[in-house]
Every structure is written in C-alpha cells, then in structure tokens.
MMTF fields as JSON, N, C-alpha, C and O atoms, coordinates in Angstrom:
{
  "mmtfVersion": "1.0.0",
  "mmtfProducer": "UNKNOWN",
  "numBonds": 511,
  "numAtoms": 512,
  "numGroups": 128,
  "numChains": 1,
  "numModels": 1,
  "chainsPerModel": [1],
  "groupsPerChain": [128],
  "chainIdList": ["A"],
  "bondAtomList": [4, 2, 8, 6, 12, 10, 16, 14, 20, 18, 24, 22, 28, 26, 32, 30, 36, 34, 40, 38, 44, 42, 48, 46, 52, 50, 56, 54, 60, 58, 64, 62, 68, 66, 72, 70, 76, 74, 80, 78, 84, 82, 88, 86, 92, 90, 96, 94, 100, 98, 104, 102, 108, 106, 112, 110, 116, 114, 120, 118, 124, 122, 128, 126, 132, 130, 136, 134, 140, 138, 144, 142, 148, 146, 152, 150, 156, 154, 160, 158, 164, 162, 168, 166, 172, 170, 176, 174, 180, 178, 184, 182, 188, 186, 192, 190, 196, 194, 200, 198, 204, 202, 208, 206, 212, 210, 216, 214, 220, 218, 224, 222, 228, 226, 232, 230, 236, 234, 240, 238, 244, 242, 248, 246, 252, 250, 256, 254, 260, 258, 264, 262, 268, 266, 272, 270, 276, 274, 280, 278, 284, 282, 288, 286, 292, 290, 296, 294, 300, 298, 304, 302, 308, 306, 312, 310, 316, 314, 320, 318, 324, 322, 328, 326, 332, 330, 336, 334, 340, 338, 344, 342, 348, 346, 352, 350, 356, 354, 360, 358, 364, 362, 368, 366, 372, 370, 376, 374, 380, 378, 384, 382, 388, 386, 392, 390, 396, 394, 400, 398, 404, 402, 408, 406, 412, 410, 416, 414, 420, 418, 424, 422, 428, 426, 432, 430, 436, 434, 440, 438, 444, 442, 448, 446, 452, 450, 456, 454, 460, 458, 464, 462, 468, 466, 472, 470, 476, 474, 480, 478, 484, 482, 488, 486, 492, 490, 496, 494, 500, 498, 504, 502, 508, 506],
  "bondOrderList": [1, 1, 1, 1, 1, 1, 1, 1, 1, 1, 1, 1, 1, 1, 1, 1, 1, 1, 1, 1, 1, 1, 1, 1, 1, 1, 1, 1, 1, 1, 1, 1, 1, 1, 1, 1, 1, 1, 1, 1, 1, 1, 1, 1, 1, 1, 1, 1, 1, 1, 1, 1, 1, 1, 1, 1, 1, 1, 1, 1, 1, 1, 1, 1, 1, 1, 1, 1, 1, 1, 1, 1, 1, 1, 1, 1, 1, 1, 1, 1, 1, 1, 1, 1, 1, 1, 1, 1, 1, 1, 1, 1, 1, 1, 1, 1, 1, 1, 1, 1, 1, 1, 1, 1, 1, 1, 1, 1, 1, 1, 1, 1, 1, 1, 1, 1, 1, 1, 1, 1, 1, 1, 1, 1, 1, 1, 1],
  "groupList": [{"groupName": "MET", "atomNameList": ["N", "CA", "C", "O"], "elementList": ["N", "C", "C", "O"], "formalChargeList": [0, 0, 0, 0], "bondAtomList": [1, 0, 2, 1, 3, 2], "bondOrderList": [1, 1, 2], "singleLetterCode": "M", "chemCompType": "L-PEPTIDE LINKING"}, {"groupName": "ASN", "atomNameList": ["N", "CA", "C", "O"], "elementList": ["N", "C", "C", "O"], "formalChargeList": [0, 0, 0, 0], "bondAtomList": [1, 0, 2, 1, 3, 2], "bondOrderList": [1, 1, 2], "singleLetterCode": "N", "chemCompType": "L-PEPTIDE LINKING"}, {"groupName": "PHE", "atomNameList": ["N", "CA", "C", "O"], "elementList": ["N", "C", "C", "O"], "formalChargeList": [0, 0, 0, 0], "bondAtomList": [1, 0, 2, 1, 3, 2], "bondOrderList": [1, 1, 2], "singleLetterCode": "F", "chemCompType": "L-PEPTIDE LINKING"}, {"groupName": "LYS", "atomNameList": ["N", "CA", "C", "O"], "elementList": ["N", "C", "C", "O"], "formalChargeList": [0, 0, 0, 0], "bondAtomList": [1, 0, 2, 1, 3, 2], "bondOrderList": [1, 1, 2], "singleLetterCode": "K", "chemCompType": "L-PEPTIDE LINKING"}, {"groupName": "GLU", "atomNameList": ["N", "CA", "C", "O"], "elementList": ["N", "C", "C", "O"], "formalChargeList": [0, 0, 0, 0], "bondAtomList": [1, 0, 2, 1, 3, 2], "bondOrderList": [1, 1, 2], "singleLetterCode": "E", "chemCompType": "L-PEPTIDE LINKING"}, {"groupName": "LEU", "atomNameList": ["N", "CA", "C", "O"], "elementList": ["N", "C", "C", "O"], "formalChargeList": [0, 0, 0, 0], "bondAtomList": [1, 0, 2, 1, 3, 2], "bondOrderList": [1, 1, 2], "singleLetterCode": "L", "chemCompType": "L-PEPTIDE LINKING"}, {"groupName": "GLN", "atomNameList": ["N", "CA", "C", "O"], "elementList": ["N", "C", "C", "O"], "formalChargeList": [0, 0, 0, 0], "bondAtomList": [1, 0, 2, 1, 3, 2], "bondOrderList": [1, 1, 2], "singleLetterCode": "Q", "chemCompType": "L-PEPTIDE LINKING"}, {"groupName": "VAL", "atomNameList": ["N", "CA", "C", "O"], "elementList": ["N", "C", "C", "O"], "formalChargeList": [0, 0, 0, 0], "bondAtomList": [1, 0, 2, 1, 3, 2], "bondOrderList": [1, 1, 2], "singleLetterCode": "V", "chemCompType": "L-PEPTIDE LINKING"}, {"groupName": "ALA", "atomNameList": ["N", "CA", "C", "O"], "elementList": ["N", "C", "C", "O"], "formalChargeList": [0, 0, 0, 0], "bondAtomList": [1, 0, 2, 1, 3, 2], "bondOrderList": [1, 1, 2], "singleLetterCode": "A", "chemCompType": "L-PEPTIDE LINKING"}, {"groupName": "TYR", "atomNameList": ["N", "CA", "C", "O"], "elementList": ["N", "C", "C", "O"], "formalChargeList": [0, 0, 0, 0], "bondAtomList": [1, 0, 2, 1, 3, 2], "bondOrderList": [1, 1, 2], "singleLetterCode": "Y", "chemCompType": "L-PEPTIDE LINKING"}, {"groupName": "PRO", "atomNameList": ["N", "CA", "C", "O"], "elementList": ["N", "C", "C", "O"], "formalChargeList": [0, 0, 0, 0], "bondAtomList": [1, 0, 2, 1, 3, 2], "bondOrderList": [1, 1, 2], "singleLetterCode": "P", "chemCompType": "L-PEPTIDE LINKING"}, {"groupName": "SER", "atomNameList": ["N", "CA", "C", "O"], "elementList": ["N", "C", "C", "O"], "formalChargeList": [0, 0, 0, 0], "bondAtomList": [1, 0, 2, 1, 3, 2], "bondOrderList": [1, 1, 2], "singleLetterCode": "S", "chemCompType": "L-PEPTIDE LINKING"}, {"groupName": "ILE", "atomNameList": ["N", "CA", "C", "O"], "elementList": ["N", "C", "C", "O"], "formalChargeList": [0, 0, 0, 0], "bondAtomList": [1, 0, 2, 1, 3, 2], "bondOrderList": [1, 1, 2], "singleLetterCode": "I", "chemCompType": "L-PEPTIDE LINKING"}, {"groupName": "HIS", "atomNameList": ["N", "CA", "C", "O"], "elementList": ["N", "C", "C", "O"], "formalChargeList": [0, 0, 0, 0], "bondAtomList": [1, 0, 2, 1, 3, 2], "bondOrderList": [1, 1, 2], "singleLetterCode": "H", "chemCompType": "L-PEPTIDE LINKING"}, {"groupName": "THR", "atomNameList": ["N", "CA", "C", "O"], "elementList": ["N", "C", "C", "O"], "formalChargeList": [0, 0, 0, 0], "bondAtomList": [1, 0, 2, 1, 3, 2], "bondOrderList": [1, 1, 2], "singleLetterCode": "T", "chemCompType": "L-PEPTIDE LINKING"}, {"groupName": "ASP", "atomNameList": ["N", "CA", "C", "O"], "elementList": ["N", "C", "C", "O"], "formalChargeList": [0, 0, 0, 0], "bondAtomList": [1, 0, 2, 1, 3, 2], "bondOrderList": [1, 1, 2], "singleLetterCode": "D", "chemCompType": "L-PEPTIDE LINKING"}, {"groupName": "GLY", "atomNameList": ["N", "CA", "C", "O"], "elementList": ["N", "C", "C", "O"], "formalChargeList": [0, 0, 0, 0], "bondAtomList": [1, 0, 2, 1, 3, 2], "bondOrderList": [1, 1, 2], "singleLetterCode": "G", "chemCompType": "PEPTIDE LINKING"}, {"groupName": "CYS", "atomNameList": ["N", "CA", "C", "O"], "elementList": ["N", "C", "C", "O"], "formalChargeList": [0, 0, 0, 0], "bondAtomList": [1, 0, 2, 1, 3, 2], "bondOrderList": [1, 1, 2], "singleLetterCode": "C", "chemCompType": "L-PEPTIDE LINKING"}, {"groupName": "ARG", "atomNameList": ["N", "CA", "C", "O"], "elementList": ["N", "C", "C", "O"], "formalChargeList": [0, 0, 0, 0], "bondAtomList": [1, 0, 2, 1, 3, 2], "bondOrderList": [1, 1, 2], "singleLetterCode": "R", "chemCompType": "L-PEPTIDE LINKING"}],
  "groupTypeList": [0, 0, 1, 1, 2, 3, 4, 5, 3, 6, 5, 7, 3, 1, 8, 9, 8, 10, 9, 11, 3, 2, 3, 7, 8, 8, 12, 7, 13, 14, 15, 3, 16, 11, 2, 3, 16, 7, 1, 7, 4, 1, 11, 11, 9, 16, 8, 14, 12, 17, 8, 4, 18, 7, 8, 5, 14, 11, 8, 12, 8, 1, 16, 8, 3, 3, 2, 3, 8, 12, 4, 7, 5, 17, 11, 14, 3, 4, 14, 1, 5, 8, 12, 10, 17, 11, 5, 17, 5, 6, 7, 2, 8, 4, 5, 2, 6, 10, 3, 14, 10, 7, 12, 7, 9, 14, 14, 14, 16, 3, 6, 14, 12, 2, 3, 2, 4, 4, 5, 5, 10, 13, 10, 2, 3, 2, 3, 3],
  "groupIdList": [1, 2, 3, 4, 5, 6, 7, 8, 9, 10, 11, 12, 13, 14, 15, 16, 17, 18, 19, 20, 21, 22, 23, 24, 25, 26, 27, 28, 29, 30, 31, 32, 33, 34, 35, 36, 37, 38, 39, 40, 41, 42, 43, 44, 45, 46, 47, 48, 49, 50, 51, 52, 53, 54, 55, 56, 57, 58, 59, 60, 61, 62, 63, 64, 65, 66, 67, 68, 69, 70, 71, 72, 73, 74, 75, 76, 77, 78, 79, 80, 81, 82, 83, 84, 85, 86, 87, 88, 89, 90, 91, 92, 93, 94, 95, 96, 97, 98, 99, 100, 101, 102, 103, 104, 105, 106, 107, 108, 109, 110, 111, 112, 113, 114, 115, 116, 117, 118, 119, 120, 121, 122, 123, 124, 125, 126, 127, 128],
  "secStructList": [7, 7, 7, 7, 2, 2, 2, 2, 2, 2, 2, 6, 6, 6, 7, 5, 7, 1, 1, 1, 7, 7, 7, 3, 3, 3, 3, 3, 3, 3, 6, 6, 3, 3, 3, 3, 3, 3, 7, 5, 7, 7, 1, 1, 4, 4, 4, 7, 5, 7, 2, 2, 2, 2, 2, 2, 2, 2, 2, 2, 2, 6, 7, 7, 7, 7, 3, 3, 3, 3, 3, 3, 3, 3, 7, 7, 1, 1, 1, 1, 7, 7, 7, 7, 7, 2, 2, 2, 2, 2, 2, 2, 2, 2, 2, 7, 7, 6, 6, 7, 5, 7, 7, 3, 3, 7, 6, 6, 7, 7, 7, 5, 7, 7, 5, 2, 2, 2, 2, 7, 1, 1, 7, 7, 7, 7, 7, 7],
  "xCoordList": [-8.025, -6.933, -8.121, -9.227, -7.56, -8.208, -9.222, -9.047, -10.178, -10.696, -11.708, -12.735, -10.91, -11.247, -11.907, -11.787, -12.453, -12.955, -13.899, -13.774, -15.06, -16.168, -15.16, -15.349, -14.144, -13.385, -12.678, -12.5, -12.2, -11.317, -12.066, -11.75, -13.419, -14.525, -15.007, -15.368, -15.125, -14.919, -13.919, -13.973, -12.776, -11.402, -11.058, -10.53, -11.297, -11.153, -11.722, -11.323, -12.656, -13.54, -12.973, -13.386, -11.547, -10.759, -9.823, -9.623, -9.12, -7.808, -8.443, -9.506, -7.184, -6.835, -6.251, -5.098, -7.159, -6.708, -7.632, -8.78, -7.072, -8.195, -7.542, -8.298, -5.927, -5.535, -5.938, -7.039, -5.52, -5.623, -7.148, -7.574, -7.674, -9.082, -9.022, -10.021, -7.872, -7.487, -7.04, -5.886, -8.283, -7.972, -7.328, -7.137, -7.167, -6.377, -6.763, -6.952, -6.815, -6.952, -5.929, -5.911, -5.309, -4.656, -4.636, -4.581, -4.677, -4.323, -3.277, -3.349, -2.38, -1.186, -1.672, -2.417, -1.125, -0.923, 0.152, 1.329, -0.175, 1.835, 1.584, 0.522, 2.7, 2.932, 2.249, 1.922, 2.098, 1.295, -0.075, -0.632, -0.659, -1.939, -2.41, -1.568, -3.257, -3.495, -3.74, -4.309, -2.953, -2.691, -3.462, -3.576, -3.977, -4.508, -4.108, -3.655, -4.062, -3.265, -4.233, -4.959, -4.383, -4.873, -3.721, -2.651, -4.058, -3.041, -3.429, -4.48, -2.245, -2.552, -1.853, -0.627, -2.529, -1.524, -1.364, -1.644, -0.457, -0.181, 0.196, 0.423, 0.193, 0.444, 1.883, 2.128, 3.0, 4.114, 4.278, 4.922, 3.766, 3.508, 4.893, 4.68, 5.588, 6.801, 6.499, 6.973, 5.423, 5.412, 4.304, 3.707, 3.727, 2.358, 2.909, 3.945, 2.21, 2.308, 1.101, 0.07, 1.652, 0.632, 0.217, 1.029, -1.299, -1.493, -0.833, -0.565, -0.157, 0.296, 1.305, 1.524, 2.208, 3.059, 2.85, 3.496, 1.773, 0.917, 0.904, 1.504, -0.215, 0.043, 1.217, 1.513, 2.275, 3.454, 4.5, 5.202, 4.218, 5.142, 4.293, 4.848, 2.953, 2.332, 2.554, 2.84, 2.358, 2.838, 4.244, 4.654, 4.97, 6.803, 6.478, 6.848, 5.775, 5.915, 5.262, 5.305, 4.177, 4.126, 4.431, 3.605, 5.737, 6.315, 6.577, 7.779, 5.796, 5.808, 7.167, 8.035, 7.486, 8.752, 8.313, 9.1, 7.27, 6.947, 5.494, 4.452, 5.621, 4.872, 3.98, 4.597, 2.906, 1.861, 1.257, 0.946, 1.06, 0.371, -0.034, 0.226, -0.528, -1.23, -2.143, -1.766, -3.827, -4.493, -4.553, -3.872, -4.977, -5.049, -6.329, -6.629, -7.022, -8.181, -8.221, -8.421, -7.995, -8.568, -9.798, -10.461, -10.022, -11.855, -11.823, -12.877, -10.843, -11.379, -12.489, -12.691, -13.11, -14.565, -14.102, -14.974, -12.911, -12.678, -12.977, -13.586, -12.426, -13.013, -11.276, -10.847, -10.601, -9.071, -8.136, -8.279, -7.526, -6.803, -5.529, -4.907, -5.504, -4.478, -3.01, -2.92, -2.221, -1.174, -0.332, 0.033, 0.119, 0.841, 2.143, 2.732, 2.518, 3.193, 5.162, 5.423, 5.864, 7.415, 7.589, 7.975, 7.529, 7.952, 7.275, 8.157, 6.242, 5.734, 6.443, 6.894, 6.461, 7.101, 8.571, 8.908, 9.191, 10.774, 10.56, 11.557, 9.771, 9.773, 9.097, 9.455, 8.325, 7.75, 9.145, 9.355, 10.26, 11.324, 11.94, 12.45, 12.108, 12.586, 12.026, 12.706, 10.741, 10.243, 9.483, 9.074, 9.096, 8.098, 9.394, 10.579, 8.734, 9.158, 8.704, 7.497, 9.695, 9.276, 7.891, 7.148, 7.344, 5.934, 5.195, 4.107, 5.259, 4.543, 2.794, 2.708, 2.023, 0.672, 0.397, 0.443, 0.119, -0.266, -1.795, -1.895, -2.917, -4.183, -4.809, -4.984, -5.149, -5.424, -6.929, -7.12, -8.067, -9.201, -9.27, -8.645, -10.68, -11.334, -12.599, -13.185, -12.858, -14.381, -15.095, -15.988, -15.563, -16.615, -16.24, -17.042, -15.103, -14.747, -14.082, -13.994, -13.381, -12.879, -11.321, -10.603, -11.253, -9.422, -8.796, -9.243, -7.623, -6.488, -5.138, -4.653, -4.863, -3.752, -2.608, -2.651, -1.006, -0.093, 0.847, 0.365, 2.018, 3.167, 4.26, 4.775, 4.481, 5.171, 6.437, 6.949, 7.018, 8.052, 7.752, 8.471, 6.233, 5.647, 5.571, 5.762, 5.244, 5.216, 6.838, 7.029, 7.543, 8.881, 9.912, 10.661, 10.091, 11.285, 12.179, 12.626, 13.127, 14.495, 14.714, 15.17, 14.255, 14.16, 15.851, 16.768, 15.816, 17.063, 17.433, 16.73, 18.286, 18.665, 20.071, 21.067, 20.028, 21.516, 21.17, 20.12, 22.402, 22.518, 22.407, 23.042, 21.933, 22.052, 22.881, 22.792],
  "yCoordList": [-29.259, -30.538, -31.065, -30.777, -32.256, -33.132, -34.001, -34.017, -34.704, -35.52, -36.299, -35.891, -37.577, -38.262, -39.917, -40.95, -39.88, -40.913, -41.606, -42.831, -40.985, -42.047, -42.77, -43.953, -42.059, -42.869, -43.573, -44.564, -43.69, -44.739, -46.027, -47.192, -45.384, -46.383, -47.148, -48.27, -46.903, -47.706, -48.671, -49.901, -47.69, -48.537, -49.672, -50.677, -49.61, -50.624, -51.687, -52.561, -51.871, -53.007, -54.139, -55.297, -53.387, -53.897, -54.826, -55.901, -54.641, -55.029, -56.707, -57.325, -56.868, -58.426, -59.311, -59.744, -59.496, -59.942, -61.246, -61.201, -62.217, -63.554, -63.842, -64.129, -63.685, -64.331, -63.194, -63.447, -62.505, -61.32, -60.673, -60.271, -60.683, -59.972, -58.469, -57.824, -58.052, -56.633, -56.017, -56.145, -54.929, -54.65, -52.993, -52.51, -52.571, -51.18, -50.722, -51.347, -49.512, -48.846, -47.341, -46.718, -47.085, -45.441, -44.61, -45.095, -43.685, -42.378, -41.447, -40.534, -41.582, -40.671, -39.077, -39.137, -38.007, -36.946, -36.431, -36.411, -36.127, -36.007, -34.55, -33.963, -34.307, -33.226, -33.59, -32.785, -35.072, -35.707, -36.174, -36.862, -35.723, -36.532, -37.271, -37.214, -37.727, -38.838, -39.889, -39.86, -41.168, -42.757, -43.39, -42.716, -44.499, -45.401, -46.743, -47.347, -47.476, -48.378, -49.614, -48.952, -50.356, -51.617, -52.437, -52.48, -53.196, -54.345, -55.301, -55.387, -56.078, -57.306, -58.339, -58.409, -59.168, -60.419, -61.162, -61.11, -62.38, -63.51, -64.912, -64.766, -65.871, -67.041, -67.067, -67.556, -66.387, -66.248, -65.047, -64.168, -64.876, -63.474, -62.553, -61.512, -62.85, -61.523, -60.901, -59.781, -61.62, -60.788, -60.418, -60.351, -60.099, -58.9, -57.563, -57.302, -56.665, -55.38, -54.409, -54.43, -53.511, -52.813, -51.56, -51.001, -51.158, -50.072, -49.268, -48.833, -48.55, -47.435, -47.805, -47.021, -48.859, -49.087, -48.88, -48.349, -49.541, -49.92, -48.617, -48.409, -47.744, -45.908, -45.774, -45.952, -45.431, -44.707, -45.418, -44.754, -46.874, -47.221, -46.911, -46.87, -46.72, -46.536, -44.779, -44.317, -44.191, -42.686, -42.68, -41.593, -43.261, -42.984, -43.702, -43.019, -45.081, -44.962, -44.493, -44.925, -42.857, -42.56, -40.897, -40.034, -40.877, -39.686, -39.08, -39.018, -38.664, -38.526, -38.075, -38.682, -36.762, -36.765, -35.874, -35.908, -35.358, -34.637, -35.075, -35.117, -35.455, -36.029, -35.077, -34.416, -35.059, -33.701, -34.372, -33.719, -35.601, -36.018, -37.628, -38.149, -38.37, -39.598, -39.954, -39.932, -40.412, -40.746, -42.348, -43.059, -42.731, -43.942, -44.607, -44.315, -45.652, -46.223, -47.816, -48.587, -48.168, -49.774, -50.042, -49.299, -51.472, -51.93, -52.44, -52.971, -52.369, -52.626, -52.288, -51.074, -52.805, -52.671, -51.81, -51.398, -51.677, -50.259, -49.205, -49.062, -48.321, -47.095, -46.632, -45.546, -47.443, -47.059, -46.897, -47.717, -46.074, -45.771, -47.276, -48.05, -47.262, -48.108, -47.318, -46.953, -47.189, -46.066, -46.81, -47.861, -46.287, -47.46, -48.041, -47.352, -49.466, -50.327, -49.339, -48.325, -49.926, -49.821, -49.986, -48.884, -50.583, -51.138, -49.764, -49.336, -49.203, -47.967, -46.607, -45.711, -46.609, -45.465, -45.749, -44.731, -46.304, -46.146, -46.12, -45.741, -46.361, -45.879, -44.63, -44.114, -44.004, -42.474, -42.036, -41.321, -42.35, -41.369, -41.159, -40.04, -41.84, -41.944, -40.803, -40.0, -40.756, -39.795, -38.772, -37.997, -38.586, -37.684, -36.615, -36.944, -34.971, -34.255, -34.123, -34.207, -33.878, -34.361, -33.728, -34.495, -32.415, -32.144, -32.626, -32.049, -33.495, -34.417, -34.811, -35.83, -34.313, -35.124, -36.63, -37.371, -37.098, -38.455, -39.069, -39.881, -38.655, -38.527, -40.034, -40.672, -40.513, -41.638, -41.679, -41.236, -42.435, -42.744, -43.864, -44.914, -43.314, -44.627, -45.049, -44.345, -46.261, -46.76, -46.177, -46.425, -44.925, -44.138, -42.501, -41.568, -42.476, -40.947, -40.345, -39.239, -40.327, -39.49, -39.232, -39.988, -38.239, -38.195, -37.506, -36.635, -37.91, -37.678, -37.19, -37.996, -36.22, -35.81, -35.712, -35.116, -36.705, -36.621, -35.696, -35.441, -35.229, -35.146, -36.205, -36.554, -36.636, -37.621, -37.657, -38.77, -36.695, -37.092, -37.375, -37.772, -36.948, -37.571, -39.065, -39.658, -39.806, -41.066, -41.958, -43.124, -41.299, -41.802, -40.989, -40.573, -40.683, -39.014, -39.187, -38.179, -40.492, -40.813, -41.869, -42.941, -41.518, -42.438, -42.648, -41.828, -44.036, -44.47, -43.907, -44.246, -43.285, -42.535, -42.457, -41.897, -42.722, -42.667, -40.834, -40.354, -40.369, -38.738, -39.11, -39.94, -38.684, -38.477, -37.725, -37.726],
  "zCoordList": [23.234, 22.339, 22.186, 22.643, 21.151, 20.489, 21.102, 22.321, 20.749, 21.537, 20.238, 19.695, 20.04, 18.784, 19.439, 18.781, 20.553, 21.455, 20.749, 20.741, 19.995, 19.208, 18.105, 17.819, 17.532, 16.452, 17.109, 16.401, 17.939, 18.704, 19.027, 18.788, 19.79, 20.181, 19.137, 19.492, 17.98, 16.413, 16.267, 16.259, 16.126, 15.872, 16.838, 16.361, 18.102, 18.732, 18.753, 19.523, 18.032, 17.425, 16.724, 16.663, 16.0, 14.599, 15.405, 14.84, 16.752, 17.451, 17.142, 17.096, 17.002, 16.976, 18.403, 18.425, 19.503, 20.837, 21.028, 21.469, 20.698, 20.559, 22.285, 23.212, 22.457, 23.705, 25.021, 25.511, 25.384, 25.99, 26.259, 27.341, 25.293, 25.284, 25.791, 26.107, 25.824, 25.805, 24.841, 24.431, 24.132, 22.508, 22.881, 23.998, 21.971, 22.156, 20.76, 19.717, 21.051, 19.662, 19.967, 21.029, 18.992, 18.925, 17.5, 16.37, 17.749, 16.543, 16.664, 17.488, 15.973, 16.319, 15.239, 14.262, 15.677, 14.9, 14.111, 14.471, 13.312, 12.677, 11.559, 11.355, 11.074, 10.099, 8.697, 7.825, 8.672, 7.491, 7.599, 6.744, 8.814, 8.904, 10.357, 11.253, 10.56, 11.811, 10.817, 9.726, 11.722, 11.419, 12.524, 13.548, 12.495, 12.893, 13.396, 12.423, 14.428, 14.721, 15.592, 16.334, 15.697, 16.615, 17.034, 16.428, 18.294, 18.643, 17.612, 16.976, 17.574, 16.645, 17.624, 17.548, 18.558, 18.792, 17.715, 16.517, 18.997, 17.988, 19.109, 20.31, 18.583, 19.48, 20.08, 21.182, 19.1, 19.89, 20.471, 19.898, 21.573, 22.645, 21.861, 21.238, 21.944, 21.282, 20.301, 20.11, 19.233, 17.859, 17.888, 16.814, 18.933, 19.275, 19.291, 19.902, 18.599, 18.331, 18.21, 17.538, 19.165, 20.168, 19.206, 18.468, 19.326, 18.494, 18.546, 17.427, 19.682, 19.169, 18.514, 17.591, 18.58, 17.767, 15.713, 14.81, 15.822, 14.984, 13.9, 12.846, 14.796, 14.163, 13.896, 12.714, 14.822, 14.841, 13.202, 12.44, 13.157, 12.062, 10.601, 9.503, 10.812, 9.67, 9.25, 8.146, 10.285, 9.64, 9.741, 9.335, 10.028, 9.799, 7.643, 6.688, 7.48, 6.246, 5.153, 4.001, 5.948, 4.961, 5.651, 5.949, 5.74, 5.333, 6.829, 7.089, 7.767, 9.296, 9.326, 8.699, 10.206, 10.281, 12.129, 13.075, 12.16, 13.145, 13.805, 13.151, 15.476, 15.756, 16.863, 17.699, 16.826, 17.657, 18.772, 19.768, 18.707, 19.668, 19.638, 18.554, 20.467, 20.123, 21.247, 22.419, 20.725, 21.52, 21.891, 21.152, 22.503, 23.041, 23.952, 25.11, 22.998, 24.054, 24.182, 23.243, 25.51, 25.641, 26.336, 27.06, 25.916, 25.528, 27.1, 27.453, 28.044, 29.203, 30.122, 30.114, 30.744, 31.351, 32.916, 33.68, 33.141, 34.263, 33.627, 32.567, 34.469, 34.256, 34.513, 34.126, 35.073, 35.186, 33.49, 32.583, 33.436, 32.881, 32.165, 32.892, 30.93, 30.512, 29.897, 28.725, 30.628, 29.592, 29.137, 29.663, 27.979, 26.8, 27.657, 28.491, 27.315, 27.725, 27.653, 27.005, 28.308, 28.306, 26.864, 26.476, 26.111, 24.907, 23.873, 23.128, 23.743, 23.042, 23.648, 22.935, 25.051, 25.574, 25.073, 24.469, 25.058, 24.46, 22.75, 22.135, 22.21, 20.815, 20.628, 19.569, 21.204, 22.104, 21.944, 20.963, 22.797, 23.117, 21.935, 21.903, 20.873, 19.414, 18.712, 18.073, 18.852, 17.869, 18.197, 17.333, 19.918, 20.72, 20.971, 21.01, 21.164, 22.145, 23.409, 23.633, 24.497, 25.765, 26.088, 26.701, 25.793, 25.782, 24.854, 24.877, 23.949, 23.083, 23.749, 24.435, 23.604, 24.074, 24.266, 23.284, 25.466, 25.315, 25.691, 26.611, 24.966, 25.373, 25.277, 24.239, 26.824, 27.128, 27.977, 29.11, 26.956, 27.762, 28.344, 28.197, 29.511, 29.63, 28.753, 27.93, 29.094, 27.97, 28.163, 27.352, 29.226, 29.242, 28.667, 28.625, 28.34, 27.515, 28.242, 27.708, 29.385, 30.336, 29.5, 28.846, 29.764, 29.141, 29.952, 30.699, 29.822, 30.777, 29.555, 28.761, 29.62, 28.978, 29.932, 31.008, 29.164, 29.948, 28.96, 27.857, 29.241, 28.416, 28.671, 29.734, 27.354, 27.425, 28.155, 28.271, 28.65, 29.698, 31.325, 32.242, 31.23, 32.686, 32.742, 33.804, 31.408, 31.381, 31.257, 31.601, 30.849, 30.883, 31.246, 30.363, 32.401, 32.853, 32.437, 31.889, 32.345, 31.817, 30.949, 31.344, 29.136, 28.43, 27.762, 27.75, 27.254, 27.034, 25.285, 24.333, 25.198, 23.861, 23.165, 23.624, 22.689, 22.019, 21.076, 20.65, 21.081, 20.533, 18.847, 18.195, 18.66, 16.903, 16.171, 14.943]
}
C-alpha cells in the first residue's frame, strides 16, 4: 500500500488554520494522478473547507472519475488518529467505493488503513 507520509508532513505546513491550529493535509489518488489539499479555515467557520475536500475537488476539476485511495495527516501533537469528519465522509460516499482505502497517519508516521465502509457504514446516497 502507498505511503506518502513524508510528502504529507511537508504539505501540512501549508494549511491555513489560524483559529483552530489544527492543520490537515490530504492526498487523493485517482485515475488522473494524485491531488493534494490542505485545510483552509475562515473566520466564518461554515466557510472552512477540509483538506480532504480540497484534494477531492481539485481531482474532480482535473477530470478524475475513479478514486483509488486517500491519505490524511493531521498536525496534532498527539499520537491519536484524526479520522476525516462526517462532512468529508459524506463527500467520500459520493465518490468512493465501499472498499476504497482511507489511510490515516499519526504525526509520528504510524499508518492505519480503513476501508471507507468501515468509517461510514450507512451513507446517505440517492440512486443515480
């Protein structure tokens, strides 16, 4: 399985998180290559966008149709995993297959791999 921990560790420094200080970086792997994202906060909290959704929207803007995996790193000082939030998981539900890997790292580089369906077993979805 992929491991872009070093790249994520550099990327997370670009996050704009002046309010929470909770910086996040993500790399999504697709049929059109890999796309990066960082979280961008806003003083109107609802306008904040997570790193995972930044990476996904960039991938879509570049023509991606198939999503192979996503890797996520948070800059917390703890060694606990920071699982993608429910908004991101709902966006994943639109784009990912149930078995799509969601790879999460601690700041020390410990990698944990989840299947998307483990994180959101009952997503809200309209039939296409």
